[in-house]
Chimera marker file (.cmm) of the C-alpha trace (Angstrom):
<marker_set name="trace">
<marker id="1" x="-15.170" y="-12.330" z="0.562" r="1" g="1" b="0" radius="0.5"/>
<marker id="2" x="-13.217" y="-14.319" z="-1.932" r="1" g="1" b="0" radius="0.5"/>
<marker id="3" x="-11.916" y="-17.869" z="-1.798" r="1" g="1" b="0" radius="0.5"/>
<marker id="4" x="-8.692" y="-16.759" z="-0.067" r="1" g="1" b="0" radius="0.5"/>
<marker id="5" x="-10.682" y="-14.860" z="2.544" r="1" g="1" b="0" radius="0.5"/>
<marker id="6" x="-9.417" y="-11.380" z="1.671" r="1" g="1" b="0" radius="0.5"/>
<marker id="7" x="-11.707" y="-8.398" z="1.764" r="1" g="1" b="0" radius="0.5"/>
<marker id="8" x="-12.385" y="-6.807" z="-1.620" r="1" g="1" b="0" radius="0.5"/>
<marker id="9" x="-12.455" y="-3.041" z="-2.046" r="1" g="1" b="0" radius="0.5"/>
<marker id="10" x="-13.387" y="-0.804" z="-4.954" r="1" g="1" b="0" radius="0.5"/>
<marker id="11" x="-10.743" y="1.901" z="-5.307" r="1" g="1" b="0" radius="0.5"/>
<marker id="12" x="-8.836" y="3.883" z="-7.939" r="1" g="1" b="0" radius="0.5"/>
<marker id="13" x="-5.383" y="3.383" z="-9.425" r="1" g="1" b="0" radius="0.5"/>
<marker id="14" x="-3.349" y="4.898" z="-12.257" r="1" g="1" b="0" radius="0.5"/>
<marker id="15" x="-4.296" y="3.515" z="-15.672" r="1" g="1" b="0" radius="0.5"/>
<marker id="16" x="-0.743" y="2.244" z="-16.287" r="1" g="1" b="0" radius="0.5"/>
<marker id="17" x="-0.809" y="0.183" z="-13.075" r="1" g="1" b="0" radius="0.5"/>
<marker id="18" x="-4.296" y="-1.247" z="-13.601" r="1" g="1" b="0" radius="0.5"/>
<marker id="19" x="-3.334" y="-4.823" z="-14.499" r="1" g="1" b="0" radius="0.5"/>
<marker id="20" x="-5.334" y="-7.803" z="-13.220" r="1" g="1" b="0" radius="0.5"/>
<marker id="21" x="-3.130" y="-9.964" z="-10.973" r="1" g="1" b="0" radius="0.5"/>
<marker id="22" x="-0.695" y="-7.167" z="-10.118" r="1" g="1" b="0" radius="0.5"/>
<marker id="23" x="-0.118" y="-6.524" z="-6.418" r="1" g="1" b="0" radius="0.5"/>
<marker id="24" x="0.541" y="-3.253" z="-4.668" r="1" g="1" b="0" radius="0.5"/>
<marker id="25" x="1.278" y="-2.054" z="-1.143" r="1" g="1" b="0" radius="0.5"/>
<marker id="26" x="0.285" y="1.344" z="0.154" r="1" g="1" b="0" radius="0.5"/>
<marker id="27" x="3.165" y="2.476" z="2.387" r="1" g="1" b="0" radius="0.5"/>
<marker id="28" x="1.539" y="5.697" z="3.580" r="1" g="1" b="0" radius="0.5"/>
<marker id="29" x="-1.041" y="8.232" z="2.471" r="1" g="1" b="0" radius="0.5"/>
<marker id="30" x="0.616" y="11.314" z="0.950" r="1" g="1" b="0" radius="0.5"/>
<marker id="31" x="-0.719" y="14.756" z="1.859" r="1" g="1" b="0" radius="0.5"/>
<marker id="32" x="-1.644" y="15.428" z="-1.798" r="1" g="1" b="0" radius="0.5"/>
<marker id="33" x="-4.087" y="12.527" z="-1.596" r="1" g="1" b="0" radius="0.5"/>
<marker id="34" x="-5.786" y="13.866" z="1.530" r="1" g="1" b="0" radius="0.5"/>
<marker id="35" x="-6.533" y="17.123" z="-0.346" r="1" g="1" b="0" radius="0.5"/>
<marker id="36" x="-7.956" y="15.347" z="-3.415" r="1" g="1" b="0" radius="0.5"/>
<marker id="37" x="-11.697" y="15.355" z="-3.977" r="1" g="1" b="0" radius="0.5"/>
<marker id="38" x="-11.490" y="11.630" z="-4.865" r="1" g="1" b="0" radius="0.5"/>
<marker id="39" x="-9.820" y="10.686" z="-1.558" r="1" g="1" b="0" radius="0.5"/>
<marker id="40" x="-12.908" y="8.916" z="-0.165" r="1" g="1" b="0" radius="0.5"/>
<marker id="41" x="-13.204" y="6.585" z="-3.161" r="1" g="1" b="0" radius="0.5"/>
<marker id="42" x="-9.466" y="6.124" z="-3.600" r="1" g="1" b="0" radius="0.5"/>
<marker id="43" x="-6.985" y="6.137" z="-0.711" r="1" g="1" b="0" radius="0.5"/>
<marker id="44" x="-9.517" y="6.074" z="2.127" r="1" g="1" b="0" radius="0.5"/>
<marker id="45" x="-10.515" y="2.542" z="1.127" r="1" g="1" b="0" radius="0.5"/>
<marker id="46" x="-7.096" y="0.878" z="1.447" r="1" g="1" b="0" radius="0.5"/>
<marker id="47" x="-4.970" y="0.528" z="4.575" r="1" g="1" b="0" radius="0.5"/>
<marker id="48" x="-1.290" y="1.535" z="4.775" r="1" g="1" b="0" radius="0.5"/>
<marker id="49" x="1.098" y="-1.411" z="4.947" r="1" g="1" b="0" radius="0.5"/>
<marker id="50" x="-1.363" y="-3.939" z="3.572" r="1" g="1" b="0" radius="0.5"/>
<marker id="51" x="-0.866" y="-5.777" z="0.273" r="1" g="1" b="0" radius="0.5"/>
<marker id="52" x="-3.629" y="-5.834" z="-2.357" r="1" g="1" b="0" radius="0.5"/>
<marker id="53" x="-4.028" y="-7.846" z="-5.575" r="1" g="1" b="0" radius="0.5"/>
<marker id="54" x="-6.012" y="-6.373" z="-8.465" r="1" g="1" b="0" radius="0.5"/>
<marker id="55" x="-8.861" y="-8.767" z="-9.331" r="1" g="1" b="0" radius="0.5"/>
<marker id="56" x="-10.672" y="-6.635" z="-11.926" r="1" g="1" b="0" radius="0.5"/>
<marker id="57" x="-10.329" y="-3.367" z="-13.791" r="1" g="1" b="0" radius="0.5"/>
<marker id="58" x="-13.495" y="-1.438" z="-14.528" r="1" g="1" b="0" radius="0.5"/>
<marker id="59" x="-12.913" y="0.788" z="-17.503" r="1" g="1" b="0" radius="0.5"/>
<marker id="60" x="-15.739" y="3.281" z="-17.738" r="1" g="1" b="0" radius="0.5"/>
<marker id="61" x="-16.370" y="5.908" z="-20.387" r="1" g="1" b="0" radius="0.5"/>
<marker id="62" x="-16.679" y="9.121" z="-18.463" r="1" g="1" b="0" radius="0.5"/>
<marker id="63" x="-17.017" y="12.489" z="-20.164" r="1" g="1" b="0" radius="0.5"/>
<marker id="64" x="-13.946" y="13.650" z="-18.255" r="1" g="1" b="0" radius="0.5"/>
<marker id="65" x="-10.930" y="11.715" z="-16.969" r="1" g="1" b="0" radius="0.5"/>
<marker id="66" x="-9.722" y="12.164" z="-13.410" r="1" g="1" b="0" radius="0.5"/>
<marker id="67" x="-6.003" y="12.737" z="-12.957" r="1" g="1" b="0" radius="0.5"/>
<marker id="68" x="-4.072" y="11.771" z="-9.844" r="1" g="1" b="0" radius="0.5"/>
<marker id="69" x="-2.711" y="14.841" z="-8.049" r="1" g="1" b="0" radius="0.5"/>
<marker id="70" x="0.430" y="12.892" z="-7.116" r="1" g="1" b="0" radius="0.5"/>
<marker id="71" x="1.340" y="11.077" z="-10.360" r="1" g="1" b="0" radius="0.5"/>
<marker id="72" x="-0.642" y="12.960" z="-12.996" r="1" g="1" b="0" radius="0.5"/>
<marker id="73" x="-1.954" y="9.647" z="-14.371" r="1" g="1" b="0" radius="0.5"/>
<marker id="74" x="-5.527" y="9.069" z="-15.445" r="1" g="1" b="0" radius="0.5"/>
<marker id="75" x="-7.314" y="7.108" z="-12.722" r="1" g="1" b="0" radius="0.5"/>
<marker id="76" x="-9.446" y="4.006" z="-13.314" r="1" g="1" b="0" radius="0.5"/>
<marker id="77" x="-11.647" y="2.043" z="-10.903" r="1" g="1" b="0" radius="0.5"/>
<marker id="78" x="-10.410" y="-1.388" z="-9.804" r="1" g="1" b="0" radius="0.5"/>
<marker id="79" x="-11.492" y="-4.112" z="-7.443" r="1" g="1" b="0" radius="0.5"/>
<marker id="80" x="-8.589" y="-5.103" z="-5.202" r="1" g="1" b="0" radius="0.5"/>
<marker id="81" x="-8.425" y="-7.998" z="-2.768" r="1" g="1" b="0" radius="0.5"/>
<marker id="82" x="-6.510" y="-7.689" z="0.482" r="1" g="1" b="0" radius="0.5"/>
<marker id="83" x="-3.818" y="-10.364" z="0.684" r="1" g="1" b="0" radius="0.5"/>
<marker id="84" x="-2.970" y="-12.386" z="3.801" r="1" g="1" b="0" radius="0.5"/>
<marker id="85" x="-0.361" y="-11.135" z="6.262" r="1" g="1" b="0" radius="0.5"/>
<marker id="86" x="2.156" y="-13.528" z="7.838" r="1" g="1" b="0" radius="0.5"/>
<marker id="87" x="2.428" y="-13.130" z="11.616" r="1" g="1" b="0" radius="0.5"/>
<marker id="88" x="3.842" y="-15.253" z="14.448" r="1" g="1" b="0" radius="0.5"/>
<marker id="89" x="1.238" y="-16.803" z="16.739" r="1" g="1" b="0" radius="0.5"/>
<marker id="90" x="2.194" y="-18.821" z="19.824" r="1" g="1" b="0" radius="0.5"/>
<marker id="91" x="1.896" y="-22.458" z="18.722" r="1" g="1" b="0" radius="0.5"/>
<marker id="92" x="-0.232" y="-23.289" z="21.773" r="1" g="1" b="0" radius="0.5"/>
<marker id="93" x="-2.840" y="-20.733" z="20.512" r="1" g="1" b="0" radius="0.5"/>
<marker id="94" x="-2.704" y="-21.632" z="16.800" r="1" g="1" b="0" radius="0.5"/>
<marker id="95" x="-5.865" y="-23.125" z="15.244" r="1" g="1" b="0" radius="0.5"/>
<marker id="96" x="-6.586" y="-22.891" z="11.495" r="1" g="1" b="0" radius="0.5"/>
<marker id="97" x="-9.861" y="-21.148" z="10.671" r="1" g="1" b="0" radius="0.5"/>
<marker id="98" x="-10.310" y="-19.522" z="14.070" r="1" g="1" b="0" radius="0.5"/>
<marker id="99" x="-11.083" y="-15.823" z="14.547" r="1" g="1" b="0" radius="0.5"/>
<marker id="100" x="-8.887" y="-14.355" z="17.259" r="1" g="1" b="0" radius="0.5"/>
<marker id="101" x="-7.553" y="-11.077" z="18.613" r="1" g="1" b="0" radius="0.5"/>
<marker id="102" x="-3.977" y="-10.556" z="17.433" r="1" g="1" b="0" radius="0.5"/>
<marker id="103" x="-1.395" y="-10.090" z="20.177" r="1" g="1" b="0" radius="0.5"/>
<marker id="104" x="2.065" y="-9.055" z="19.011" r="1" g="1" b="0" radius="0.5"/>
<marker id="105" x="4.729" y="-11.316" z="20.599" r="1" g="1" b="0" radius="0.5"/>
<marker id="106" x="7.086" y="-9.550" z="23.014" r="1" g="1" b="0" radius="0.5"/>
<marker id="107" x="10.228" y="-11.244" z="21.715" r="1" g="1" b="0" radius="0.5"/>
<marker id="108" x="13.477" y="-10.139" z="20.183" r="1" g="1" b="0" radius="0.5"/>
<marker id="109" x="14.960" y="-12.859" z="18.018" r="1" g="1" b="0" radius="0.5"/>
<marker id="110" x="16.133" y="-12.671" z="14.427" r="1" g="1" b="0" radius="0.5"/>
<marker id="111" x="13.809" y="-15.430" z="13.199" r="1" g="1" b="0" radius="0.5"/>
<marker id="112" x="10.704" y="-13.385" z="14.084" r="1" g="1" b="0" radius="0.5"/>
<marker id="113" x="11.943" y="-9.816" z="13.581" r="1" g="1" b="0" radius="0.5"/>
<marker id="114" x="10.792" y="-9.634" z="9.928" r="1" g="1" b="0" radius="0.5"/>
<marker id="115" x="7.242" y="-10.600" z="10.927" r="1" g="1" b="0" radius="0.5"/>
<marker id="116" x="6.819" y="-8.171" z="13.832" r="1" g="1" b="0" radius="0.5"/>
<marker id="117" x="6.770" y="-4.960" z="11.784" r="1" g="1" b="0" radius="0.5"/>
<marker id="118" x="3.602" y="-5.812" z="9.888" r="1" g="1" b="0" radius="0.5"/>
<marker id="119" x="0.655" y="-3.629" z="8.995" r="1" g="1" b="0" radius="0.5"/>
<marker id="120" x="-1.483" y="-5.083" z="11.719" r="1" g="1" b="0" radius="0.5"/>
<marker id="121" x="-2.062" y="-3.549" z="15.109" r="1" g="1" b="0" radius="0.5"/>
<marker id="122" x="-2.275" y="-5.401" z="18.374" r="1" g="1" b="0" radius="0.5"/>
<marker id="123" x="-5.914" y="-5.985" z="19.262" r="1" g="1" b="0" radius="0.5"/>
<marker id="124" x="-7.047" y="-6.398" z="15.629" r="1" g="1" b="0" radius="0.5"/>
<marker id="125" x="-9.433" y="-9.301" z="15.053" r="1" g="1" b="0" radius="0.5"/>
<marker id="126" x="-7.977" y="-11.721" z="12.475" r="1" g="1" b="0" radius="0.5"/>
<marker id="127" x="-9.038" y="-14.935" z="10.755" r="1" g="1" b="0" radius="0.5"/>
<marker id="128" x="-6.252" y="-17.527" z="10.799" r="1" g="1" b="0" radius="0.5"/>
<marker id="129" x="-6.016" y="-19.086" z="7.324" r="1" g="1" b="0" radius="0.5"/>
<marker id="130" x="-3.140" y="-21.543" z="7.614" r="1" g="1" b="0" radius="0.5"/>
<marker id="131" x="0.229" y="-22.263" z="9.190" r="1" g="1" b="0" radius="0.5"/>
<marker id="132" x="3.398" y="-21.901" z="7.149" r="1" g="1" b="0" radius="0.5"/>
<marker id="133" x="5.988" y="-23.241" z="9.577" r="1" g="1" b="0" radius="0.5"/>
<marker id="134" x="7.293" y="-23.088" z="13.113" r="1" g="1" b="0" radius="0.5"/>
<marker id="135" x="9.962" y="-20.984" z="14.775" r="1" g="1" b="0" radius="0.5"/>
<marker id="136" x="11.410" y="-21.324" z="18.259" r="1" g="1" b="0" radius="0.5"/>
<marker id="137" x="12.334" y="-18.064" z="19.917" r="1" g="1" b="0" radius="0.5"/>
<marker id="138" x="13.809" y="-18.304" z="23.403" r="1" g="1" b="0" radius="0.5"/>
<marker id="139" x="11.764" y="-20.983" z="25.136" r="1" g="1" b="0" radius="0.5"/>
<marker id="140" x="8.543" y="-20.284" z="23.167" r="1" g="1" b="0" radius="0.5"/>
<marker id="141" x="7.372" y="-21.956" z="19.951" r="1" g="1" b="0" radius="0.5"/>
<marker id="142" x="5.579" y="-19.838" z="17.328" r="1" g="1" b="0" radius="0.5"/>
<marker id="143" x="3.670" y="-20.780" z="14.202" r="1" g="1" b="0" radius="0.5"/>
<marker id="144" x="4.103" y="-18.427" z="11.252" r="1" g="1" b="0" radius="0.5"/>
<marker id="145" x="0.504" y="-18.017" z="10.143" r="1" g="1" b="0" radius="0.5"/>
<marker id="146" x="-1.291" y="-16.382" z="7.237" r="1" g="1" b="0" radius="0.5"/>
<marker id="147" x="-4.063" y="-14.206" z="8.629" r="1" g="1" b="0" radius="0.5"/>
<marker id="148" x="-6.656" y="-11.839" z="7.208" r="1" g="1" b="0" radius="0.5"/>
<marker id="149" x="-7.423" y="-8.773" z="9.358" r="1" g="1" b="0" radius="0.5"/>
<marker id="150" x="-11.151" y="-8.315" z="9.936" r="1" g="1" b="0" radius="0.5"/>
<marker id="151" x="-10.992" y="-4.561" z="10.498" r="1" g="1" b="0" radius="0.5"/>
<link id1="1" id2="2" r="1" g="1" b="0" radius="0.2"/>
<link id1="2" id2="3" r="1" g="1" b="0" radius="0.2"/>
<link id1="3" id2="4" r="1" g="1" b="0" radius="0.2"/>
<link id1="4" id2="5" r="1" g="1" b="0" radius="0.2"/>
<link id1="5" id2="6" r="1" g="1" b="0" radius="0.2"/>
<link id1="6" id2="7" r="1" g="1" b="0" radius="0.2"/>
<link id1="7" id2="8" r="1" g="1" b="0" radius="0.2"/>
<link id1="8" id2="9" r="1" g="1" b="0" radius="0.2"/>
<link id1="9" id2="10" r="1" g="1" b="0" radius="0.2"/>
<link id1="10" id2="11" r="1" g="1" b="0" radius="0.2"/>
<link id1="11" id2="12" r="1" g="1" b="0" radius="0.2"/>
<link id1="12" id2="13" r="1" g="1" b="0" radius="0.2"/>
<link id1="13" id2="14" r="1" g="1" b="0" radius="0.2"/>
<link id1="14" id2="15" r="1" g="1" b="0" radius="0.2"/>
<link id1="15" id2="16" r="1" g="1" b="0" radius="0.2"/>
<link id1="16" id2="17" r="1" g="1" b="0" radius="0.2"/>
<link id1="17" id2="18" r="1" g="1" b="0" radius="0.2"/>
<link id1="18" id2="19" r="1" g="1" b="0" radius="0.2"/>
<link id1="19" id2="20" r="1" g="1" b="0" radius="0.2"/>
<link id1="20" id2="21" r="1" g="1" b="0" radius="0.2"/>
<link id1="21" id2="22" r="1" g="1" b="0" radius="0.2"/>
<link id1="22" id2="23" r="1" g="1" b="0" radius="0.2"/>
<link id1="23" id2="24" r="1" g="1" b="0" radius="0.2"/>
<link id1="24" id2="25" r="1" g="1" b="0" radius="0.2"/>
<link id1="25" id2="26" r="1" g="1" b="0" radius="0.2"/>
<link id1="26" id2="27" r="1" g="1" b="0" radius="0.2"/>
<link id1="27" id2="28" r="1" g="1" b="0" radius="0.2"/>
<link id1="28" id2="29" r="1" g="1" b="0" radius="0.2"/>
<link id1="29" id2="30" r="1" g="1" b="0" radius="0.2"/>
<link id1="30" id2="31" r="1" g="1" b="0" radius="0.2"/>
<link id1="31" id2="32" r="1" g="1" b="0" radius="0.2"/>
<link id1="32" id2="33" r="1" g="1" b="0" radius="0.2"/>
<link id1="33" id2="34" r="1" g="1" b="0" radius="0.2"/>
<link id1="34" id2="35" r="1" g="1" b="0" radius="0.2"/>
<link id1="35" id2="36" r="1" g="1" b="0" radius="0.2"/>
<link id1="36" id2="37" r="1" g="1" b="0" radius="0.2"/>
<link id1="37" id2="38" r="1" g="1" b="0" radius="0.2"/>
<link id1="38" id2="39" r="1" g="1" b="0" radius="0.2"/>
<link id1="39" id2="40" r="1" g="1" b="0" radius="0.2"/>
<link id1="40" id2="41" r="1" g="1" b="0" radius="0.2"/>
<link id1="41" id2="42" r="1" g="1" b="0" radius="0.2"/>
<link id1="42" id2="43" r="1" g="1" b="0" radius="0.2"/>
<link id1="43" id2="44" r="1" g="1" b="0" radius="0.2"/>
<link id1="44" id2="45" r="1" g="1" b="0" radius="0.2"/>
<link id1="45" id2="46" r="1" g="1" b="0" radius="0.2"/>
<link id1="46" id2="47" r="1" g="1" b="0" radius="0.2"/>
<link id1="47" id2="48" r="1" g="1" b="0" radius="0.2"/>
<link id1="48" id2="49" r="1" g="1" b="0" radius="0.2"/>
<link id1="49" id2="50" r="1" g="1" b="0" radius="0.2"/>
<link id1="50" id2="51" r="1" g="1" b="0" radius="0.2"/>
<link id1="51" id2="52" r="1" g="1" b="0" radius="0.2"/>
<link id1="52" id2="53" r="1" g="1" b="0" radius="0.2"/>
<link id1="53" id2="54" r="1" g="1" b="0" radius="0.2"/>
<link id1="54" id2="55" r="1" g="1" b="0" radius="0.2"/>
<link id1="55" id2="56" r="1" g="1" b="0" radius="0.2"/>
<link id1="56" id2="57" r="1" g="1" b="0" radius="0.2"/>
<link id1="57" id2="58" r="1" g="1" b="0" radius="0.2"/>
<link id1="58" id2="59" r="1" g="1" b="0" radius="0.2"/>
<link id1="59" id2="60" r="1" g="1" b="0" radius="0.2"/>
<link id1="60" id2="61" r="1" g="1" b="0" radius="0.2"/>
<link id1="61" id2="62" r="1" g="1" b="0" radius="0.2"/>
<link id1="62" id2="63" r="1" g="1" b="0" radius="0.2"/>
<link id1="63" id2="64" r="1" g="1" b="0" radius="0.2"/>
<link id1="64" id2="65" r="1" g="1" b="0" radius="0.2"/>
<link id1="65" id2="66" r="1" g="1" b="0" radius="0.2"/>
<link id1="66" id2="67" r="1" g="1" b="0" radius="0.2"/>
<link id1="67" id2="68" r="1" g="1" b="0" radius="0.2"/>
<link id1="68" id2="69" r="1" g="1" b="0" radius="0.2"/>
<link id1="69" id2="70" r="1" g="1" b="0" radius="0.2"/>
<link id1="70" id2="71" r="1" g="1" b="0" radius="0.2"/>
<link id1="71" id2="72" r="1" g="1" b="0" radius="0.2"/>
<link id1="72" id2="73" r="1" g="1" b="0" radius="0.2"/>
<link id1="73" id2="74" r="1" g="1" b="0" radius="0.2"/>
<link id1="74" id2="75" r="1" g="1" b="0" radius="0.2"/>
<link id1="75" id2="76" r="1" g="1" b="0" radius="0.2"/>
<link id1="76" id2="77" r="1" g="1" b="0" radius="0.2"/>
<link id1="77" id2="78" r="1" g="1" b="0" radius="0.2"/>
<link id1="78" id2="79" r="1" g="1" b="0" radius="0.2"/>
<link id1="79" id2="80" r="1" g="1" b="0" radius="0.2"/>
<link id1="80" id2="81" r="1" g="1" b="0" radius="0.2"/>
<link id1="81" id2="82" r="1" g="1" b="0" radius="0.2"/>
<link id1="82" id2="83" r="1" g="1" b="0" radius="0.2"/>
<link id1="83" id2="84" r="1" g="1" b="0" radius="0.2"/>
<link id1="84" id2="85" r="1" g="1" b="0" radius="0.2"/>
<link id1="85" id2="86" r="1" g="1" b="0" radius="0.2"/>
<link id1="86" id2="87" r="1" g="1" b="0" radius="0.2"/>
<link id1="87" id2="88" r="1" g="1" b="0" radius="0.2"/>
<link id1="88" id2="89" r="1" g="1" b="0" radius="0.2"/>
<link id1="89" id2="90" r="1" g="1" b="0" radius="0.2"/>
<link id1="90" id2="91" r="1" g="1" b="0" radius="0.2"/>
<link id1="91" id2="92" r="1" g="1" b="0" radius="0.2"/>
<link id1="92" id2="93" r="1" g="1" b="0" radius="0.2"/>
<link id1="93" id2="94" r="1" g="1" b="0" radius="0.2"/>
<link id1="94" id2="95" r="1" g="1" b="0" radius="0.2"/>
<link id1="95" id2="96" r="1" g="1" b="0" radius="0.2"/>
<link id1="96" id2="97" r="1" g="1" b="0" radius="0.2"/>
<link id1="97" id2="98" r="1" g="1" b="0" radius="0.2"/>
<link id1="98" id2="99" r="1" g="1" b="0" radius="0.2"/>
<link id1="99" id2="100" r="1" g="1" b="0" radius="0.2"/>
<link id1="100" id2="101" r="1" g="1" b="0" radius="0.2"/>
<link id1="101" id2="102" r="1" g="1" b="0" radius="0.2"/>
<link id1="102" id2="103" r="1" g="1" b="0" radius="0.2"/>
<link id1="103" id2="104" r="1" g="1" b="0" radius="0.2"/>
<link id1="104" id2="105" r="1" g="1" b="0" radius="0.2"/>
<link id1="105" id2="106" r="1" g="1" b="0" radius="0.2"/>
<link id1="106" id2="107" r="1" g="1" b="0" radius="0.2"/>
<link id1="107" id2="108" r="1" g="1" b="0" radius="0.2"/>
<link id1="108" id2="109" r="1" g="1" b="0" radius="0.2"/>
<link id1="109" id2="110" r="1" g="1" b="0" radius="0.2"/>
<link id1="110" id2="111" r="1" g="1" b="0" radius="0.2"/>
<link id1="111" id2="112" r="1" g="1" b="0" radius="0.2"/>
<link id1="112" id2="113" r="1" g="1" b="0" radius="0.2"/>
<link id1="113" id2="114" r="1" g="1" b="0" radius="0.2"/>
<link id1="114" id2="115" r="1" g="1" b="0" radius="0.2"/>
<link id1="115" id2="116" r="1" g="1" b="0" radius="0.2"/>
<link id1="116" id2="117" r="1" g="1" b="0" radius="0.2"/>
<link id1="117" id2="118" r="1" g="1" b="0" radius="0.2"/>
<link id1="118" id2="119" r="1" g="1" b="0" radius="0.2"/>
<link id1="119" id2="120" r="1" g="1" b="0" radius="0.2"/>
<link id1="120" id2="121" r="1" g="1" b="0" radius="0.2"/>
<link id1="121" id2="122" r="1" g="1" b="0" radius="0.2"/>
<link id1="122" id2="123" r="1" g="1" b="0" radius="0.2"/>
<link id1="123" id2="124" r="1" g="1" b="0" radius="0.2"/>
<link id1="124" id2="125" r="1" g="1" b="0" radius="0.2"/>
<link id1="125" id2="126" r="1" g="1" b="0" radius="0.2"/>
<link id1="126" id2="127" r="1" g="1" b="0" radius="0.2"/>
<link id1="127" id2="128" r="1" g="1" b="0" radius="0.2"/>
<link id1="128" id2="129" r="1" g="1" b="0" radius="0.2"/>
<link id1="129" id2="130" r="1" g="1" b="0" radius="0.2"/>
<link id1="130" id2="131" r="1" g="1" b="0" radius="0.2"/>
<link id1="131" id2="132" r="1" g="1" b="0" radius="0.2"/>
<link id1="132" id2="133" r="1" g="1" b="0" radius="0.2"/>
<link id1="133" id2="134" r="1" g="1" b="0" radius="0.2"/>
<link id1="134" id2="135" r="1" g="1" b="0" radius="0.2"/>
<link id1="135" id2="136" r="1" g="1" b="0" radius="0.2"/>
<link id1="136" id2="137" r="1" g="1" b="0" radius="0.2"/>
<link id1="137" id2="138" r="1" g="1" b="0" radius="0.2"/>
<link id1="138" id2="139" r="1" g="1" b="0" radius="0.2"/>
<link id1="139" id2="140" r="1" g="1" b="0" radius="0.2"/>
<link id1="140" id2="141" r="1" g="1" b="0" radius="0.2"/>
<link id1="141" id2="142" r="1" g="1" b="0" radius="0.2"/>
<link id1="142" id2="143" r="1" g="1" b="0" radius="0.2"/>
<link id1="143" id2="144" r="1" g="1" b="0" radius="0.2"/>
<link id1="144" id2="145" r="1" g="1" b="0" radius="0.2"/>
<link id1="145" id2="146" r="1" g="1" b="0" radius="0.2"/>
<link id1="146" id2="147" r="1" g="1" b="0" radius="0.2"/>
<link id1="147" id2="148" r="1" g="1" b="0" radius="0.2"/>
<link id1="148" id2="149" r="1" g="1" b="0" radius="0.2"/>
<link id1="149" id2="150" r="1" g="1" b="0" radius="0.2"/>
<link id1="150" id2="151" r="1" g="1" b="0" radius="0.2"/>
</marker_set>
């Protein structure tokens, strides 16, 4: 793991997008990707909805380039680091550095709505990195926390 705590994965990306420091989010896995022979070293390694930052590009001289079935671009290997996700945690349960099981709050207030549709499922083990602020929803106080999923 890196300094920020994010898991690093080796995957593939189009040559034109392979820029160190650039971030990307996989929204879903297209059917073309599932049929590709490179699926297991490309899309199978990243999770839909999560944000990744490119930490290194590994240009290799292969006798043949591999083209993406979806974009037609030449593919290159990269190392990408999963970025933290911001989720609401009940303030009474919030402790920086702790590993906990994520429980999605059962609330319906505007202040938390943007954080409830994240790419993290209830029951996922997460490491709490830090608190970003507090929000009161109904009669409950929540801490908006950066977490790294451990799945």
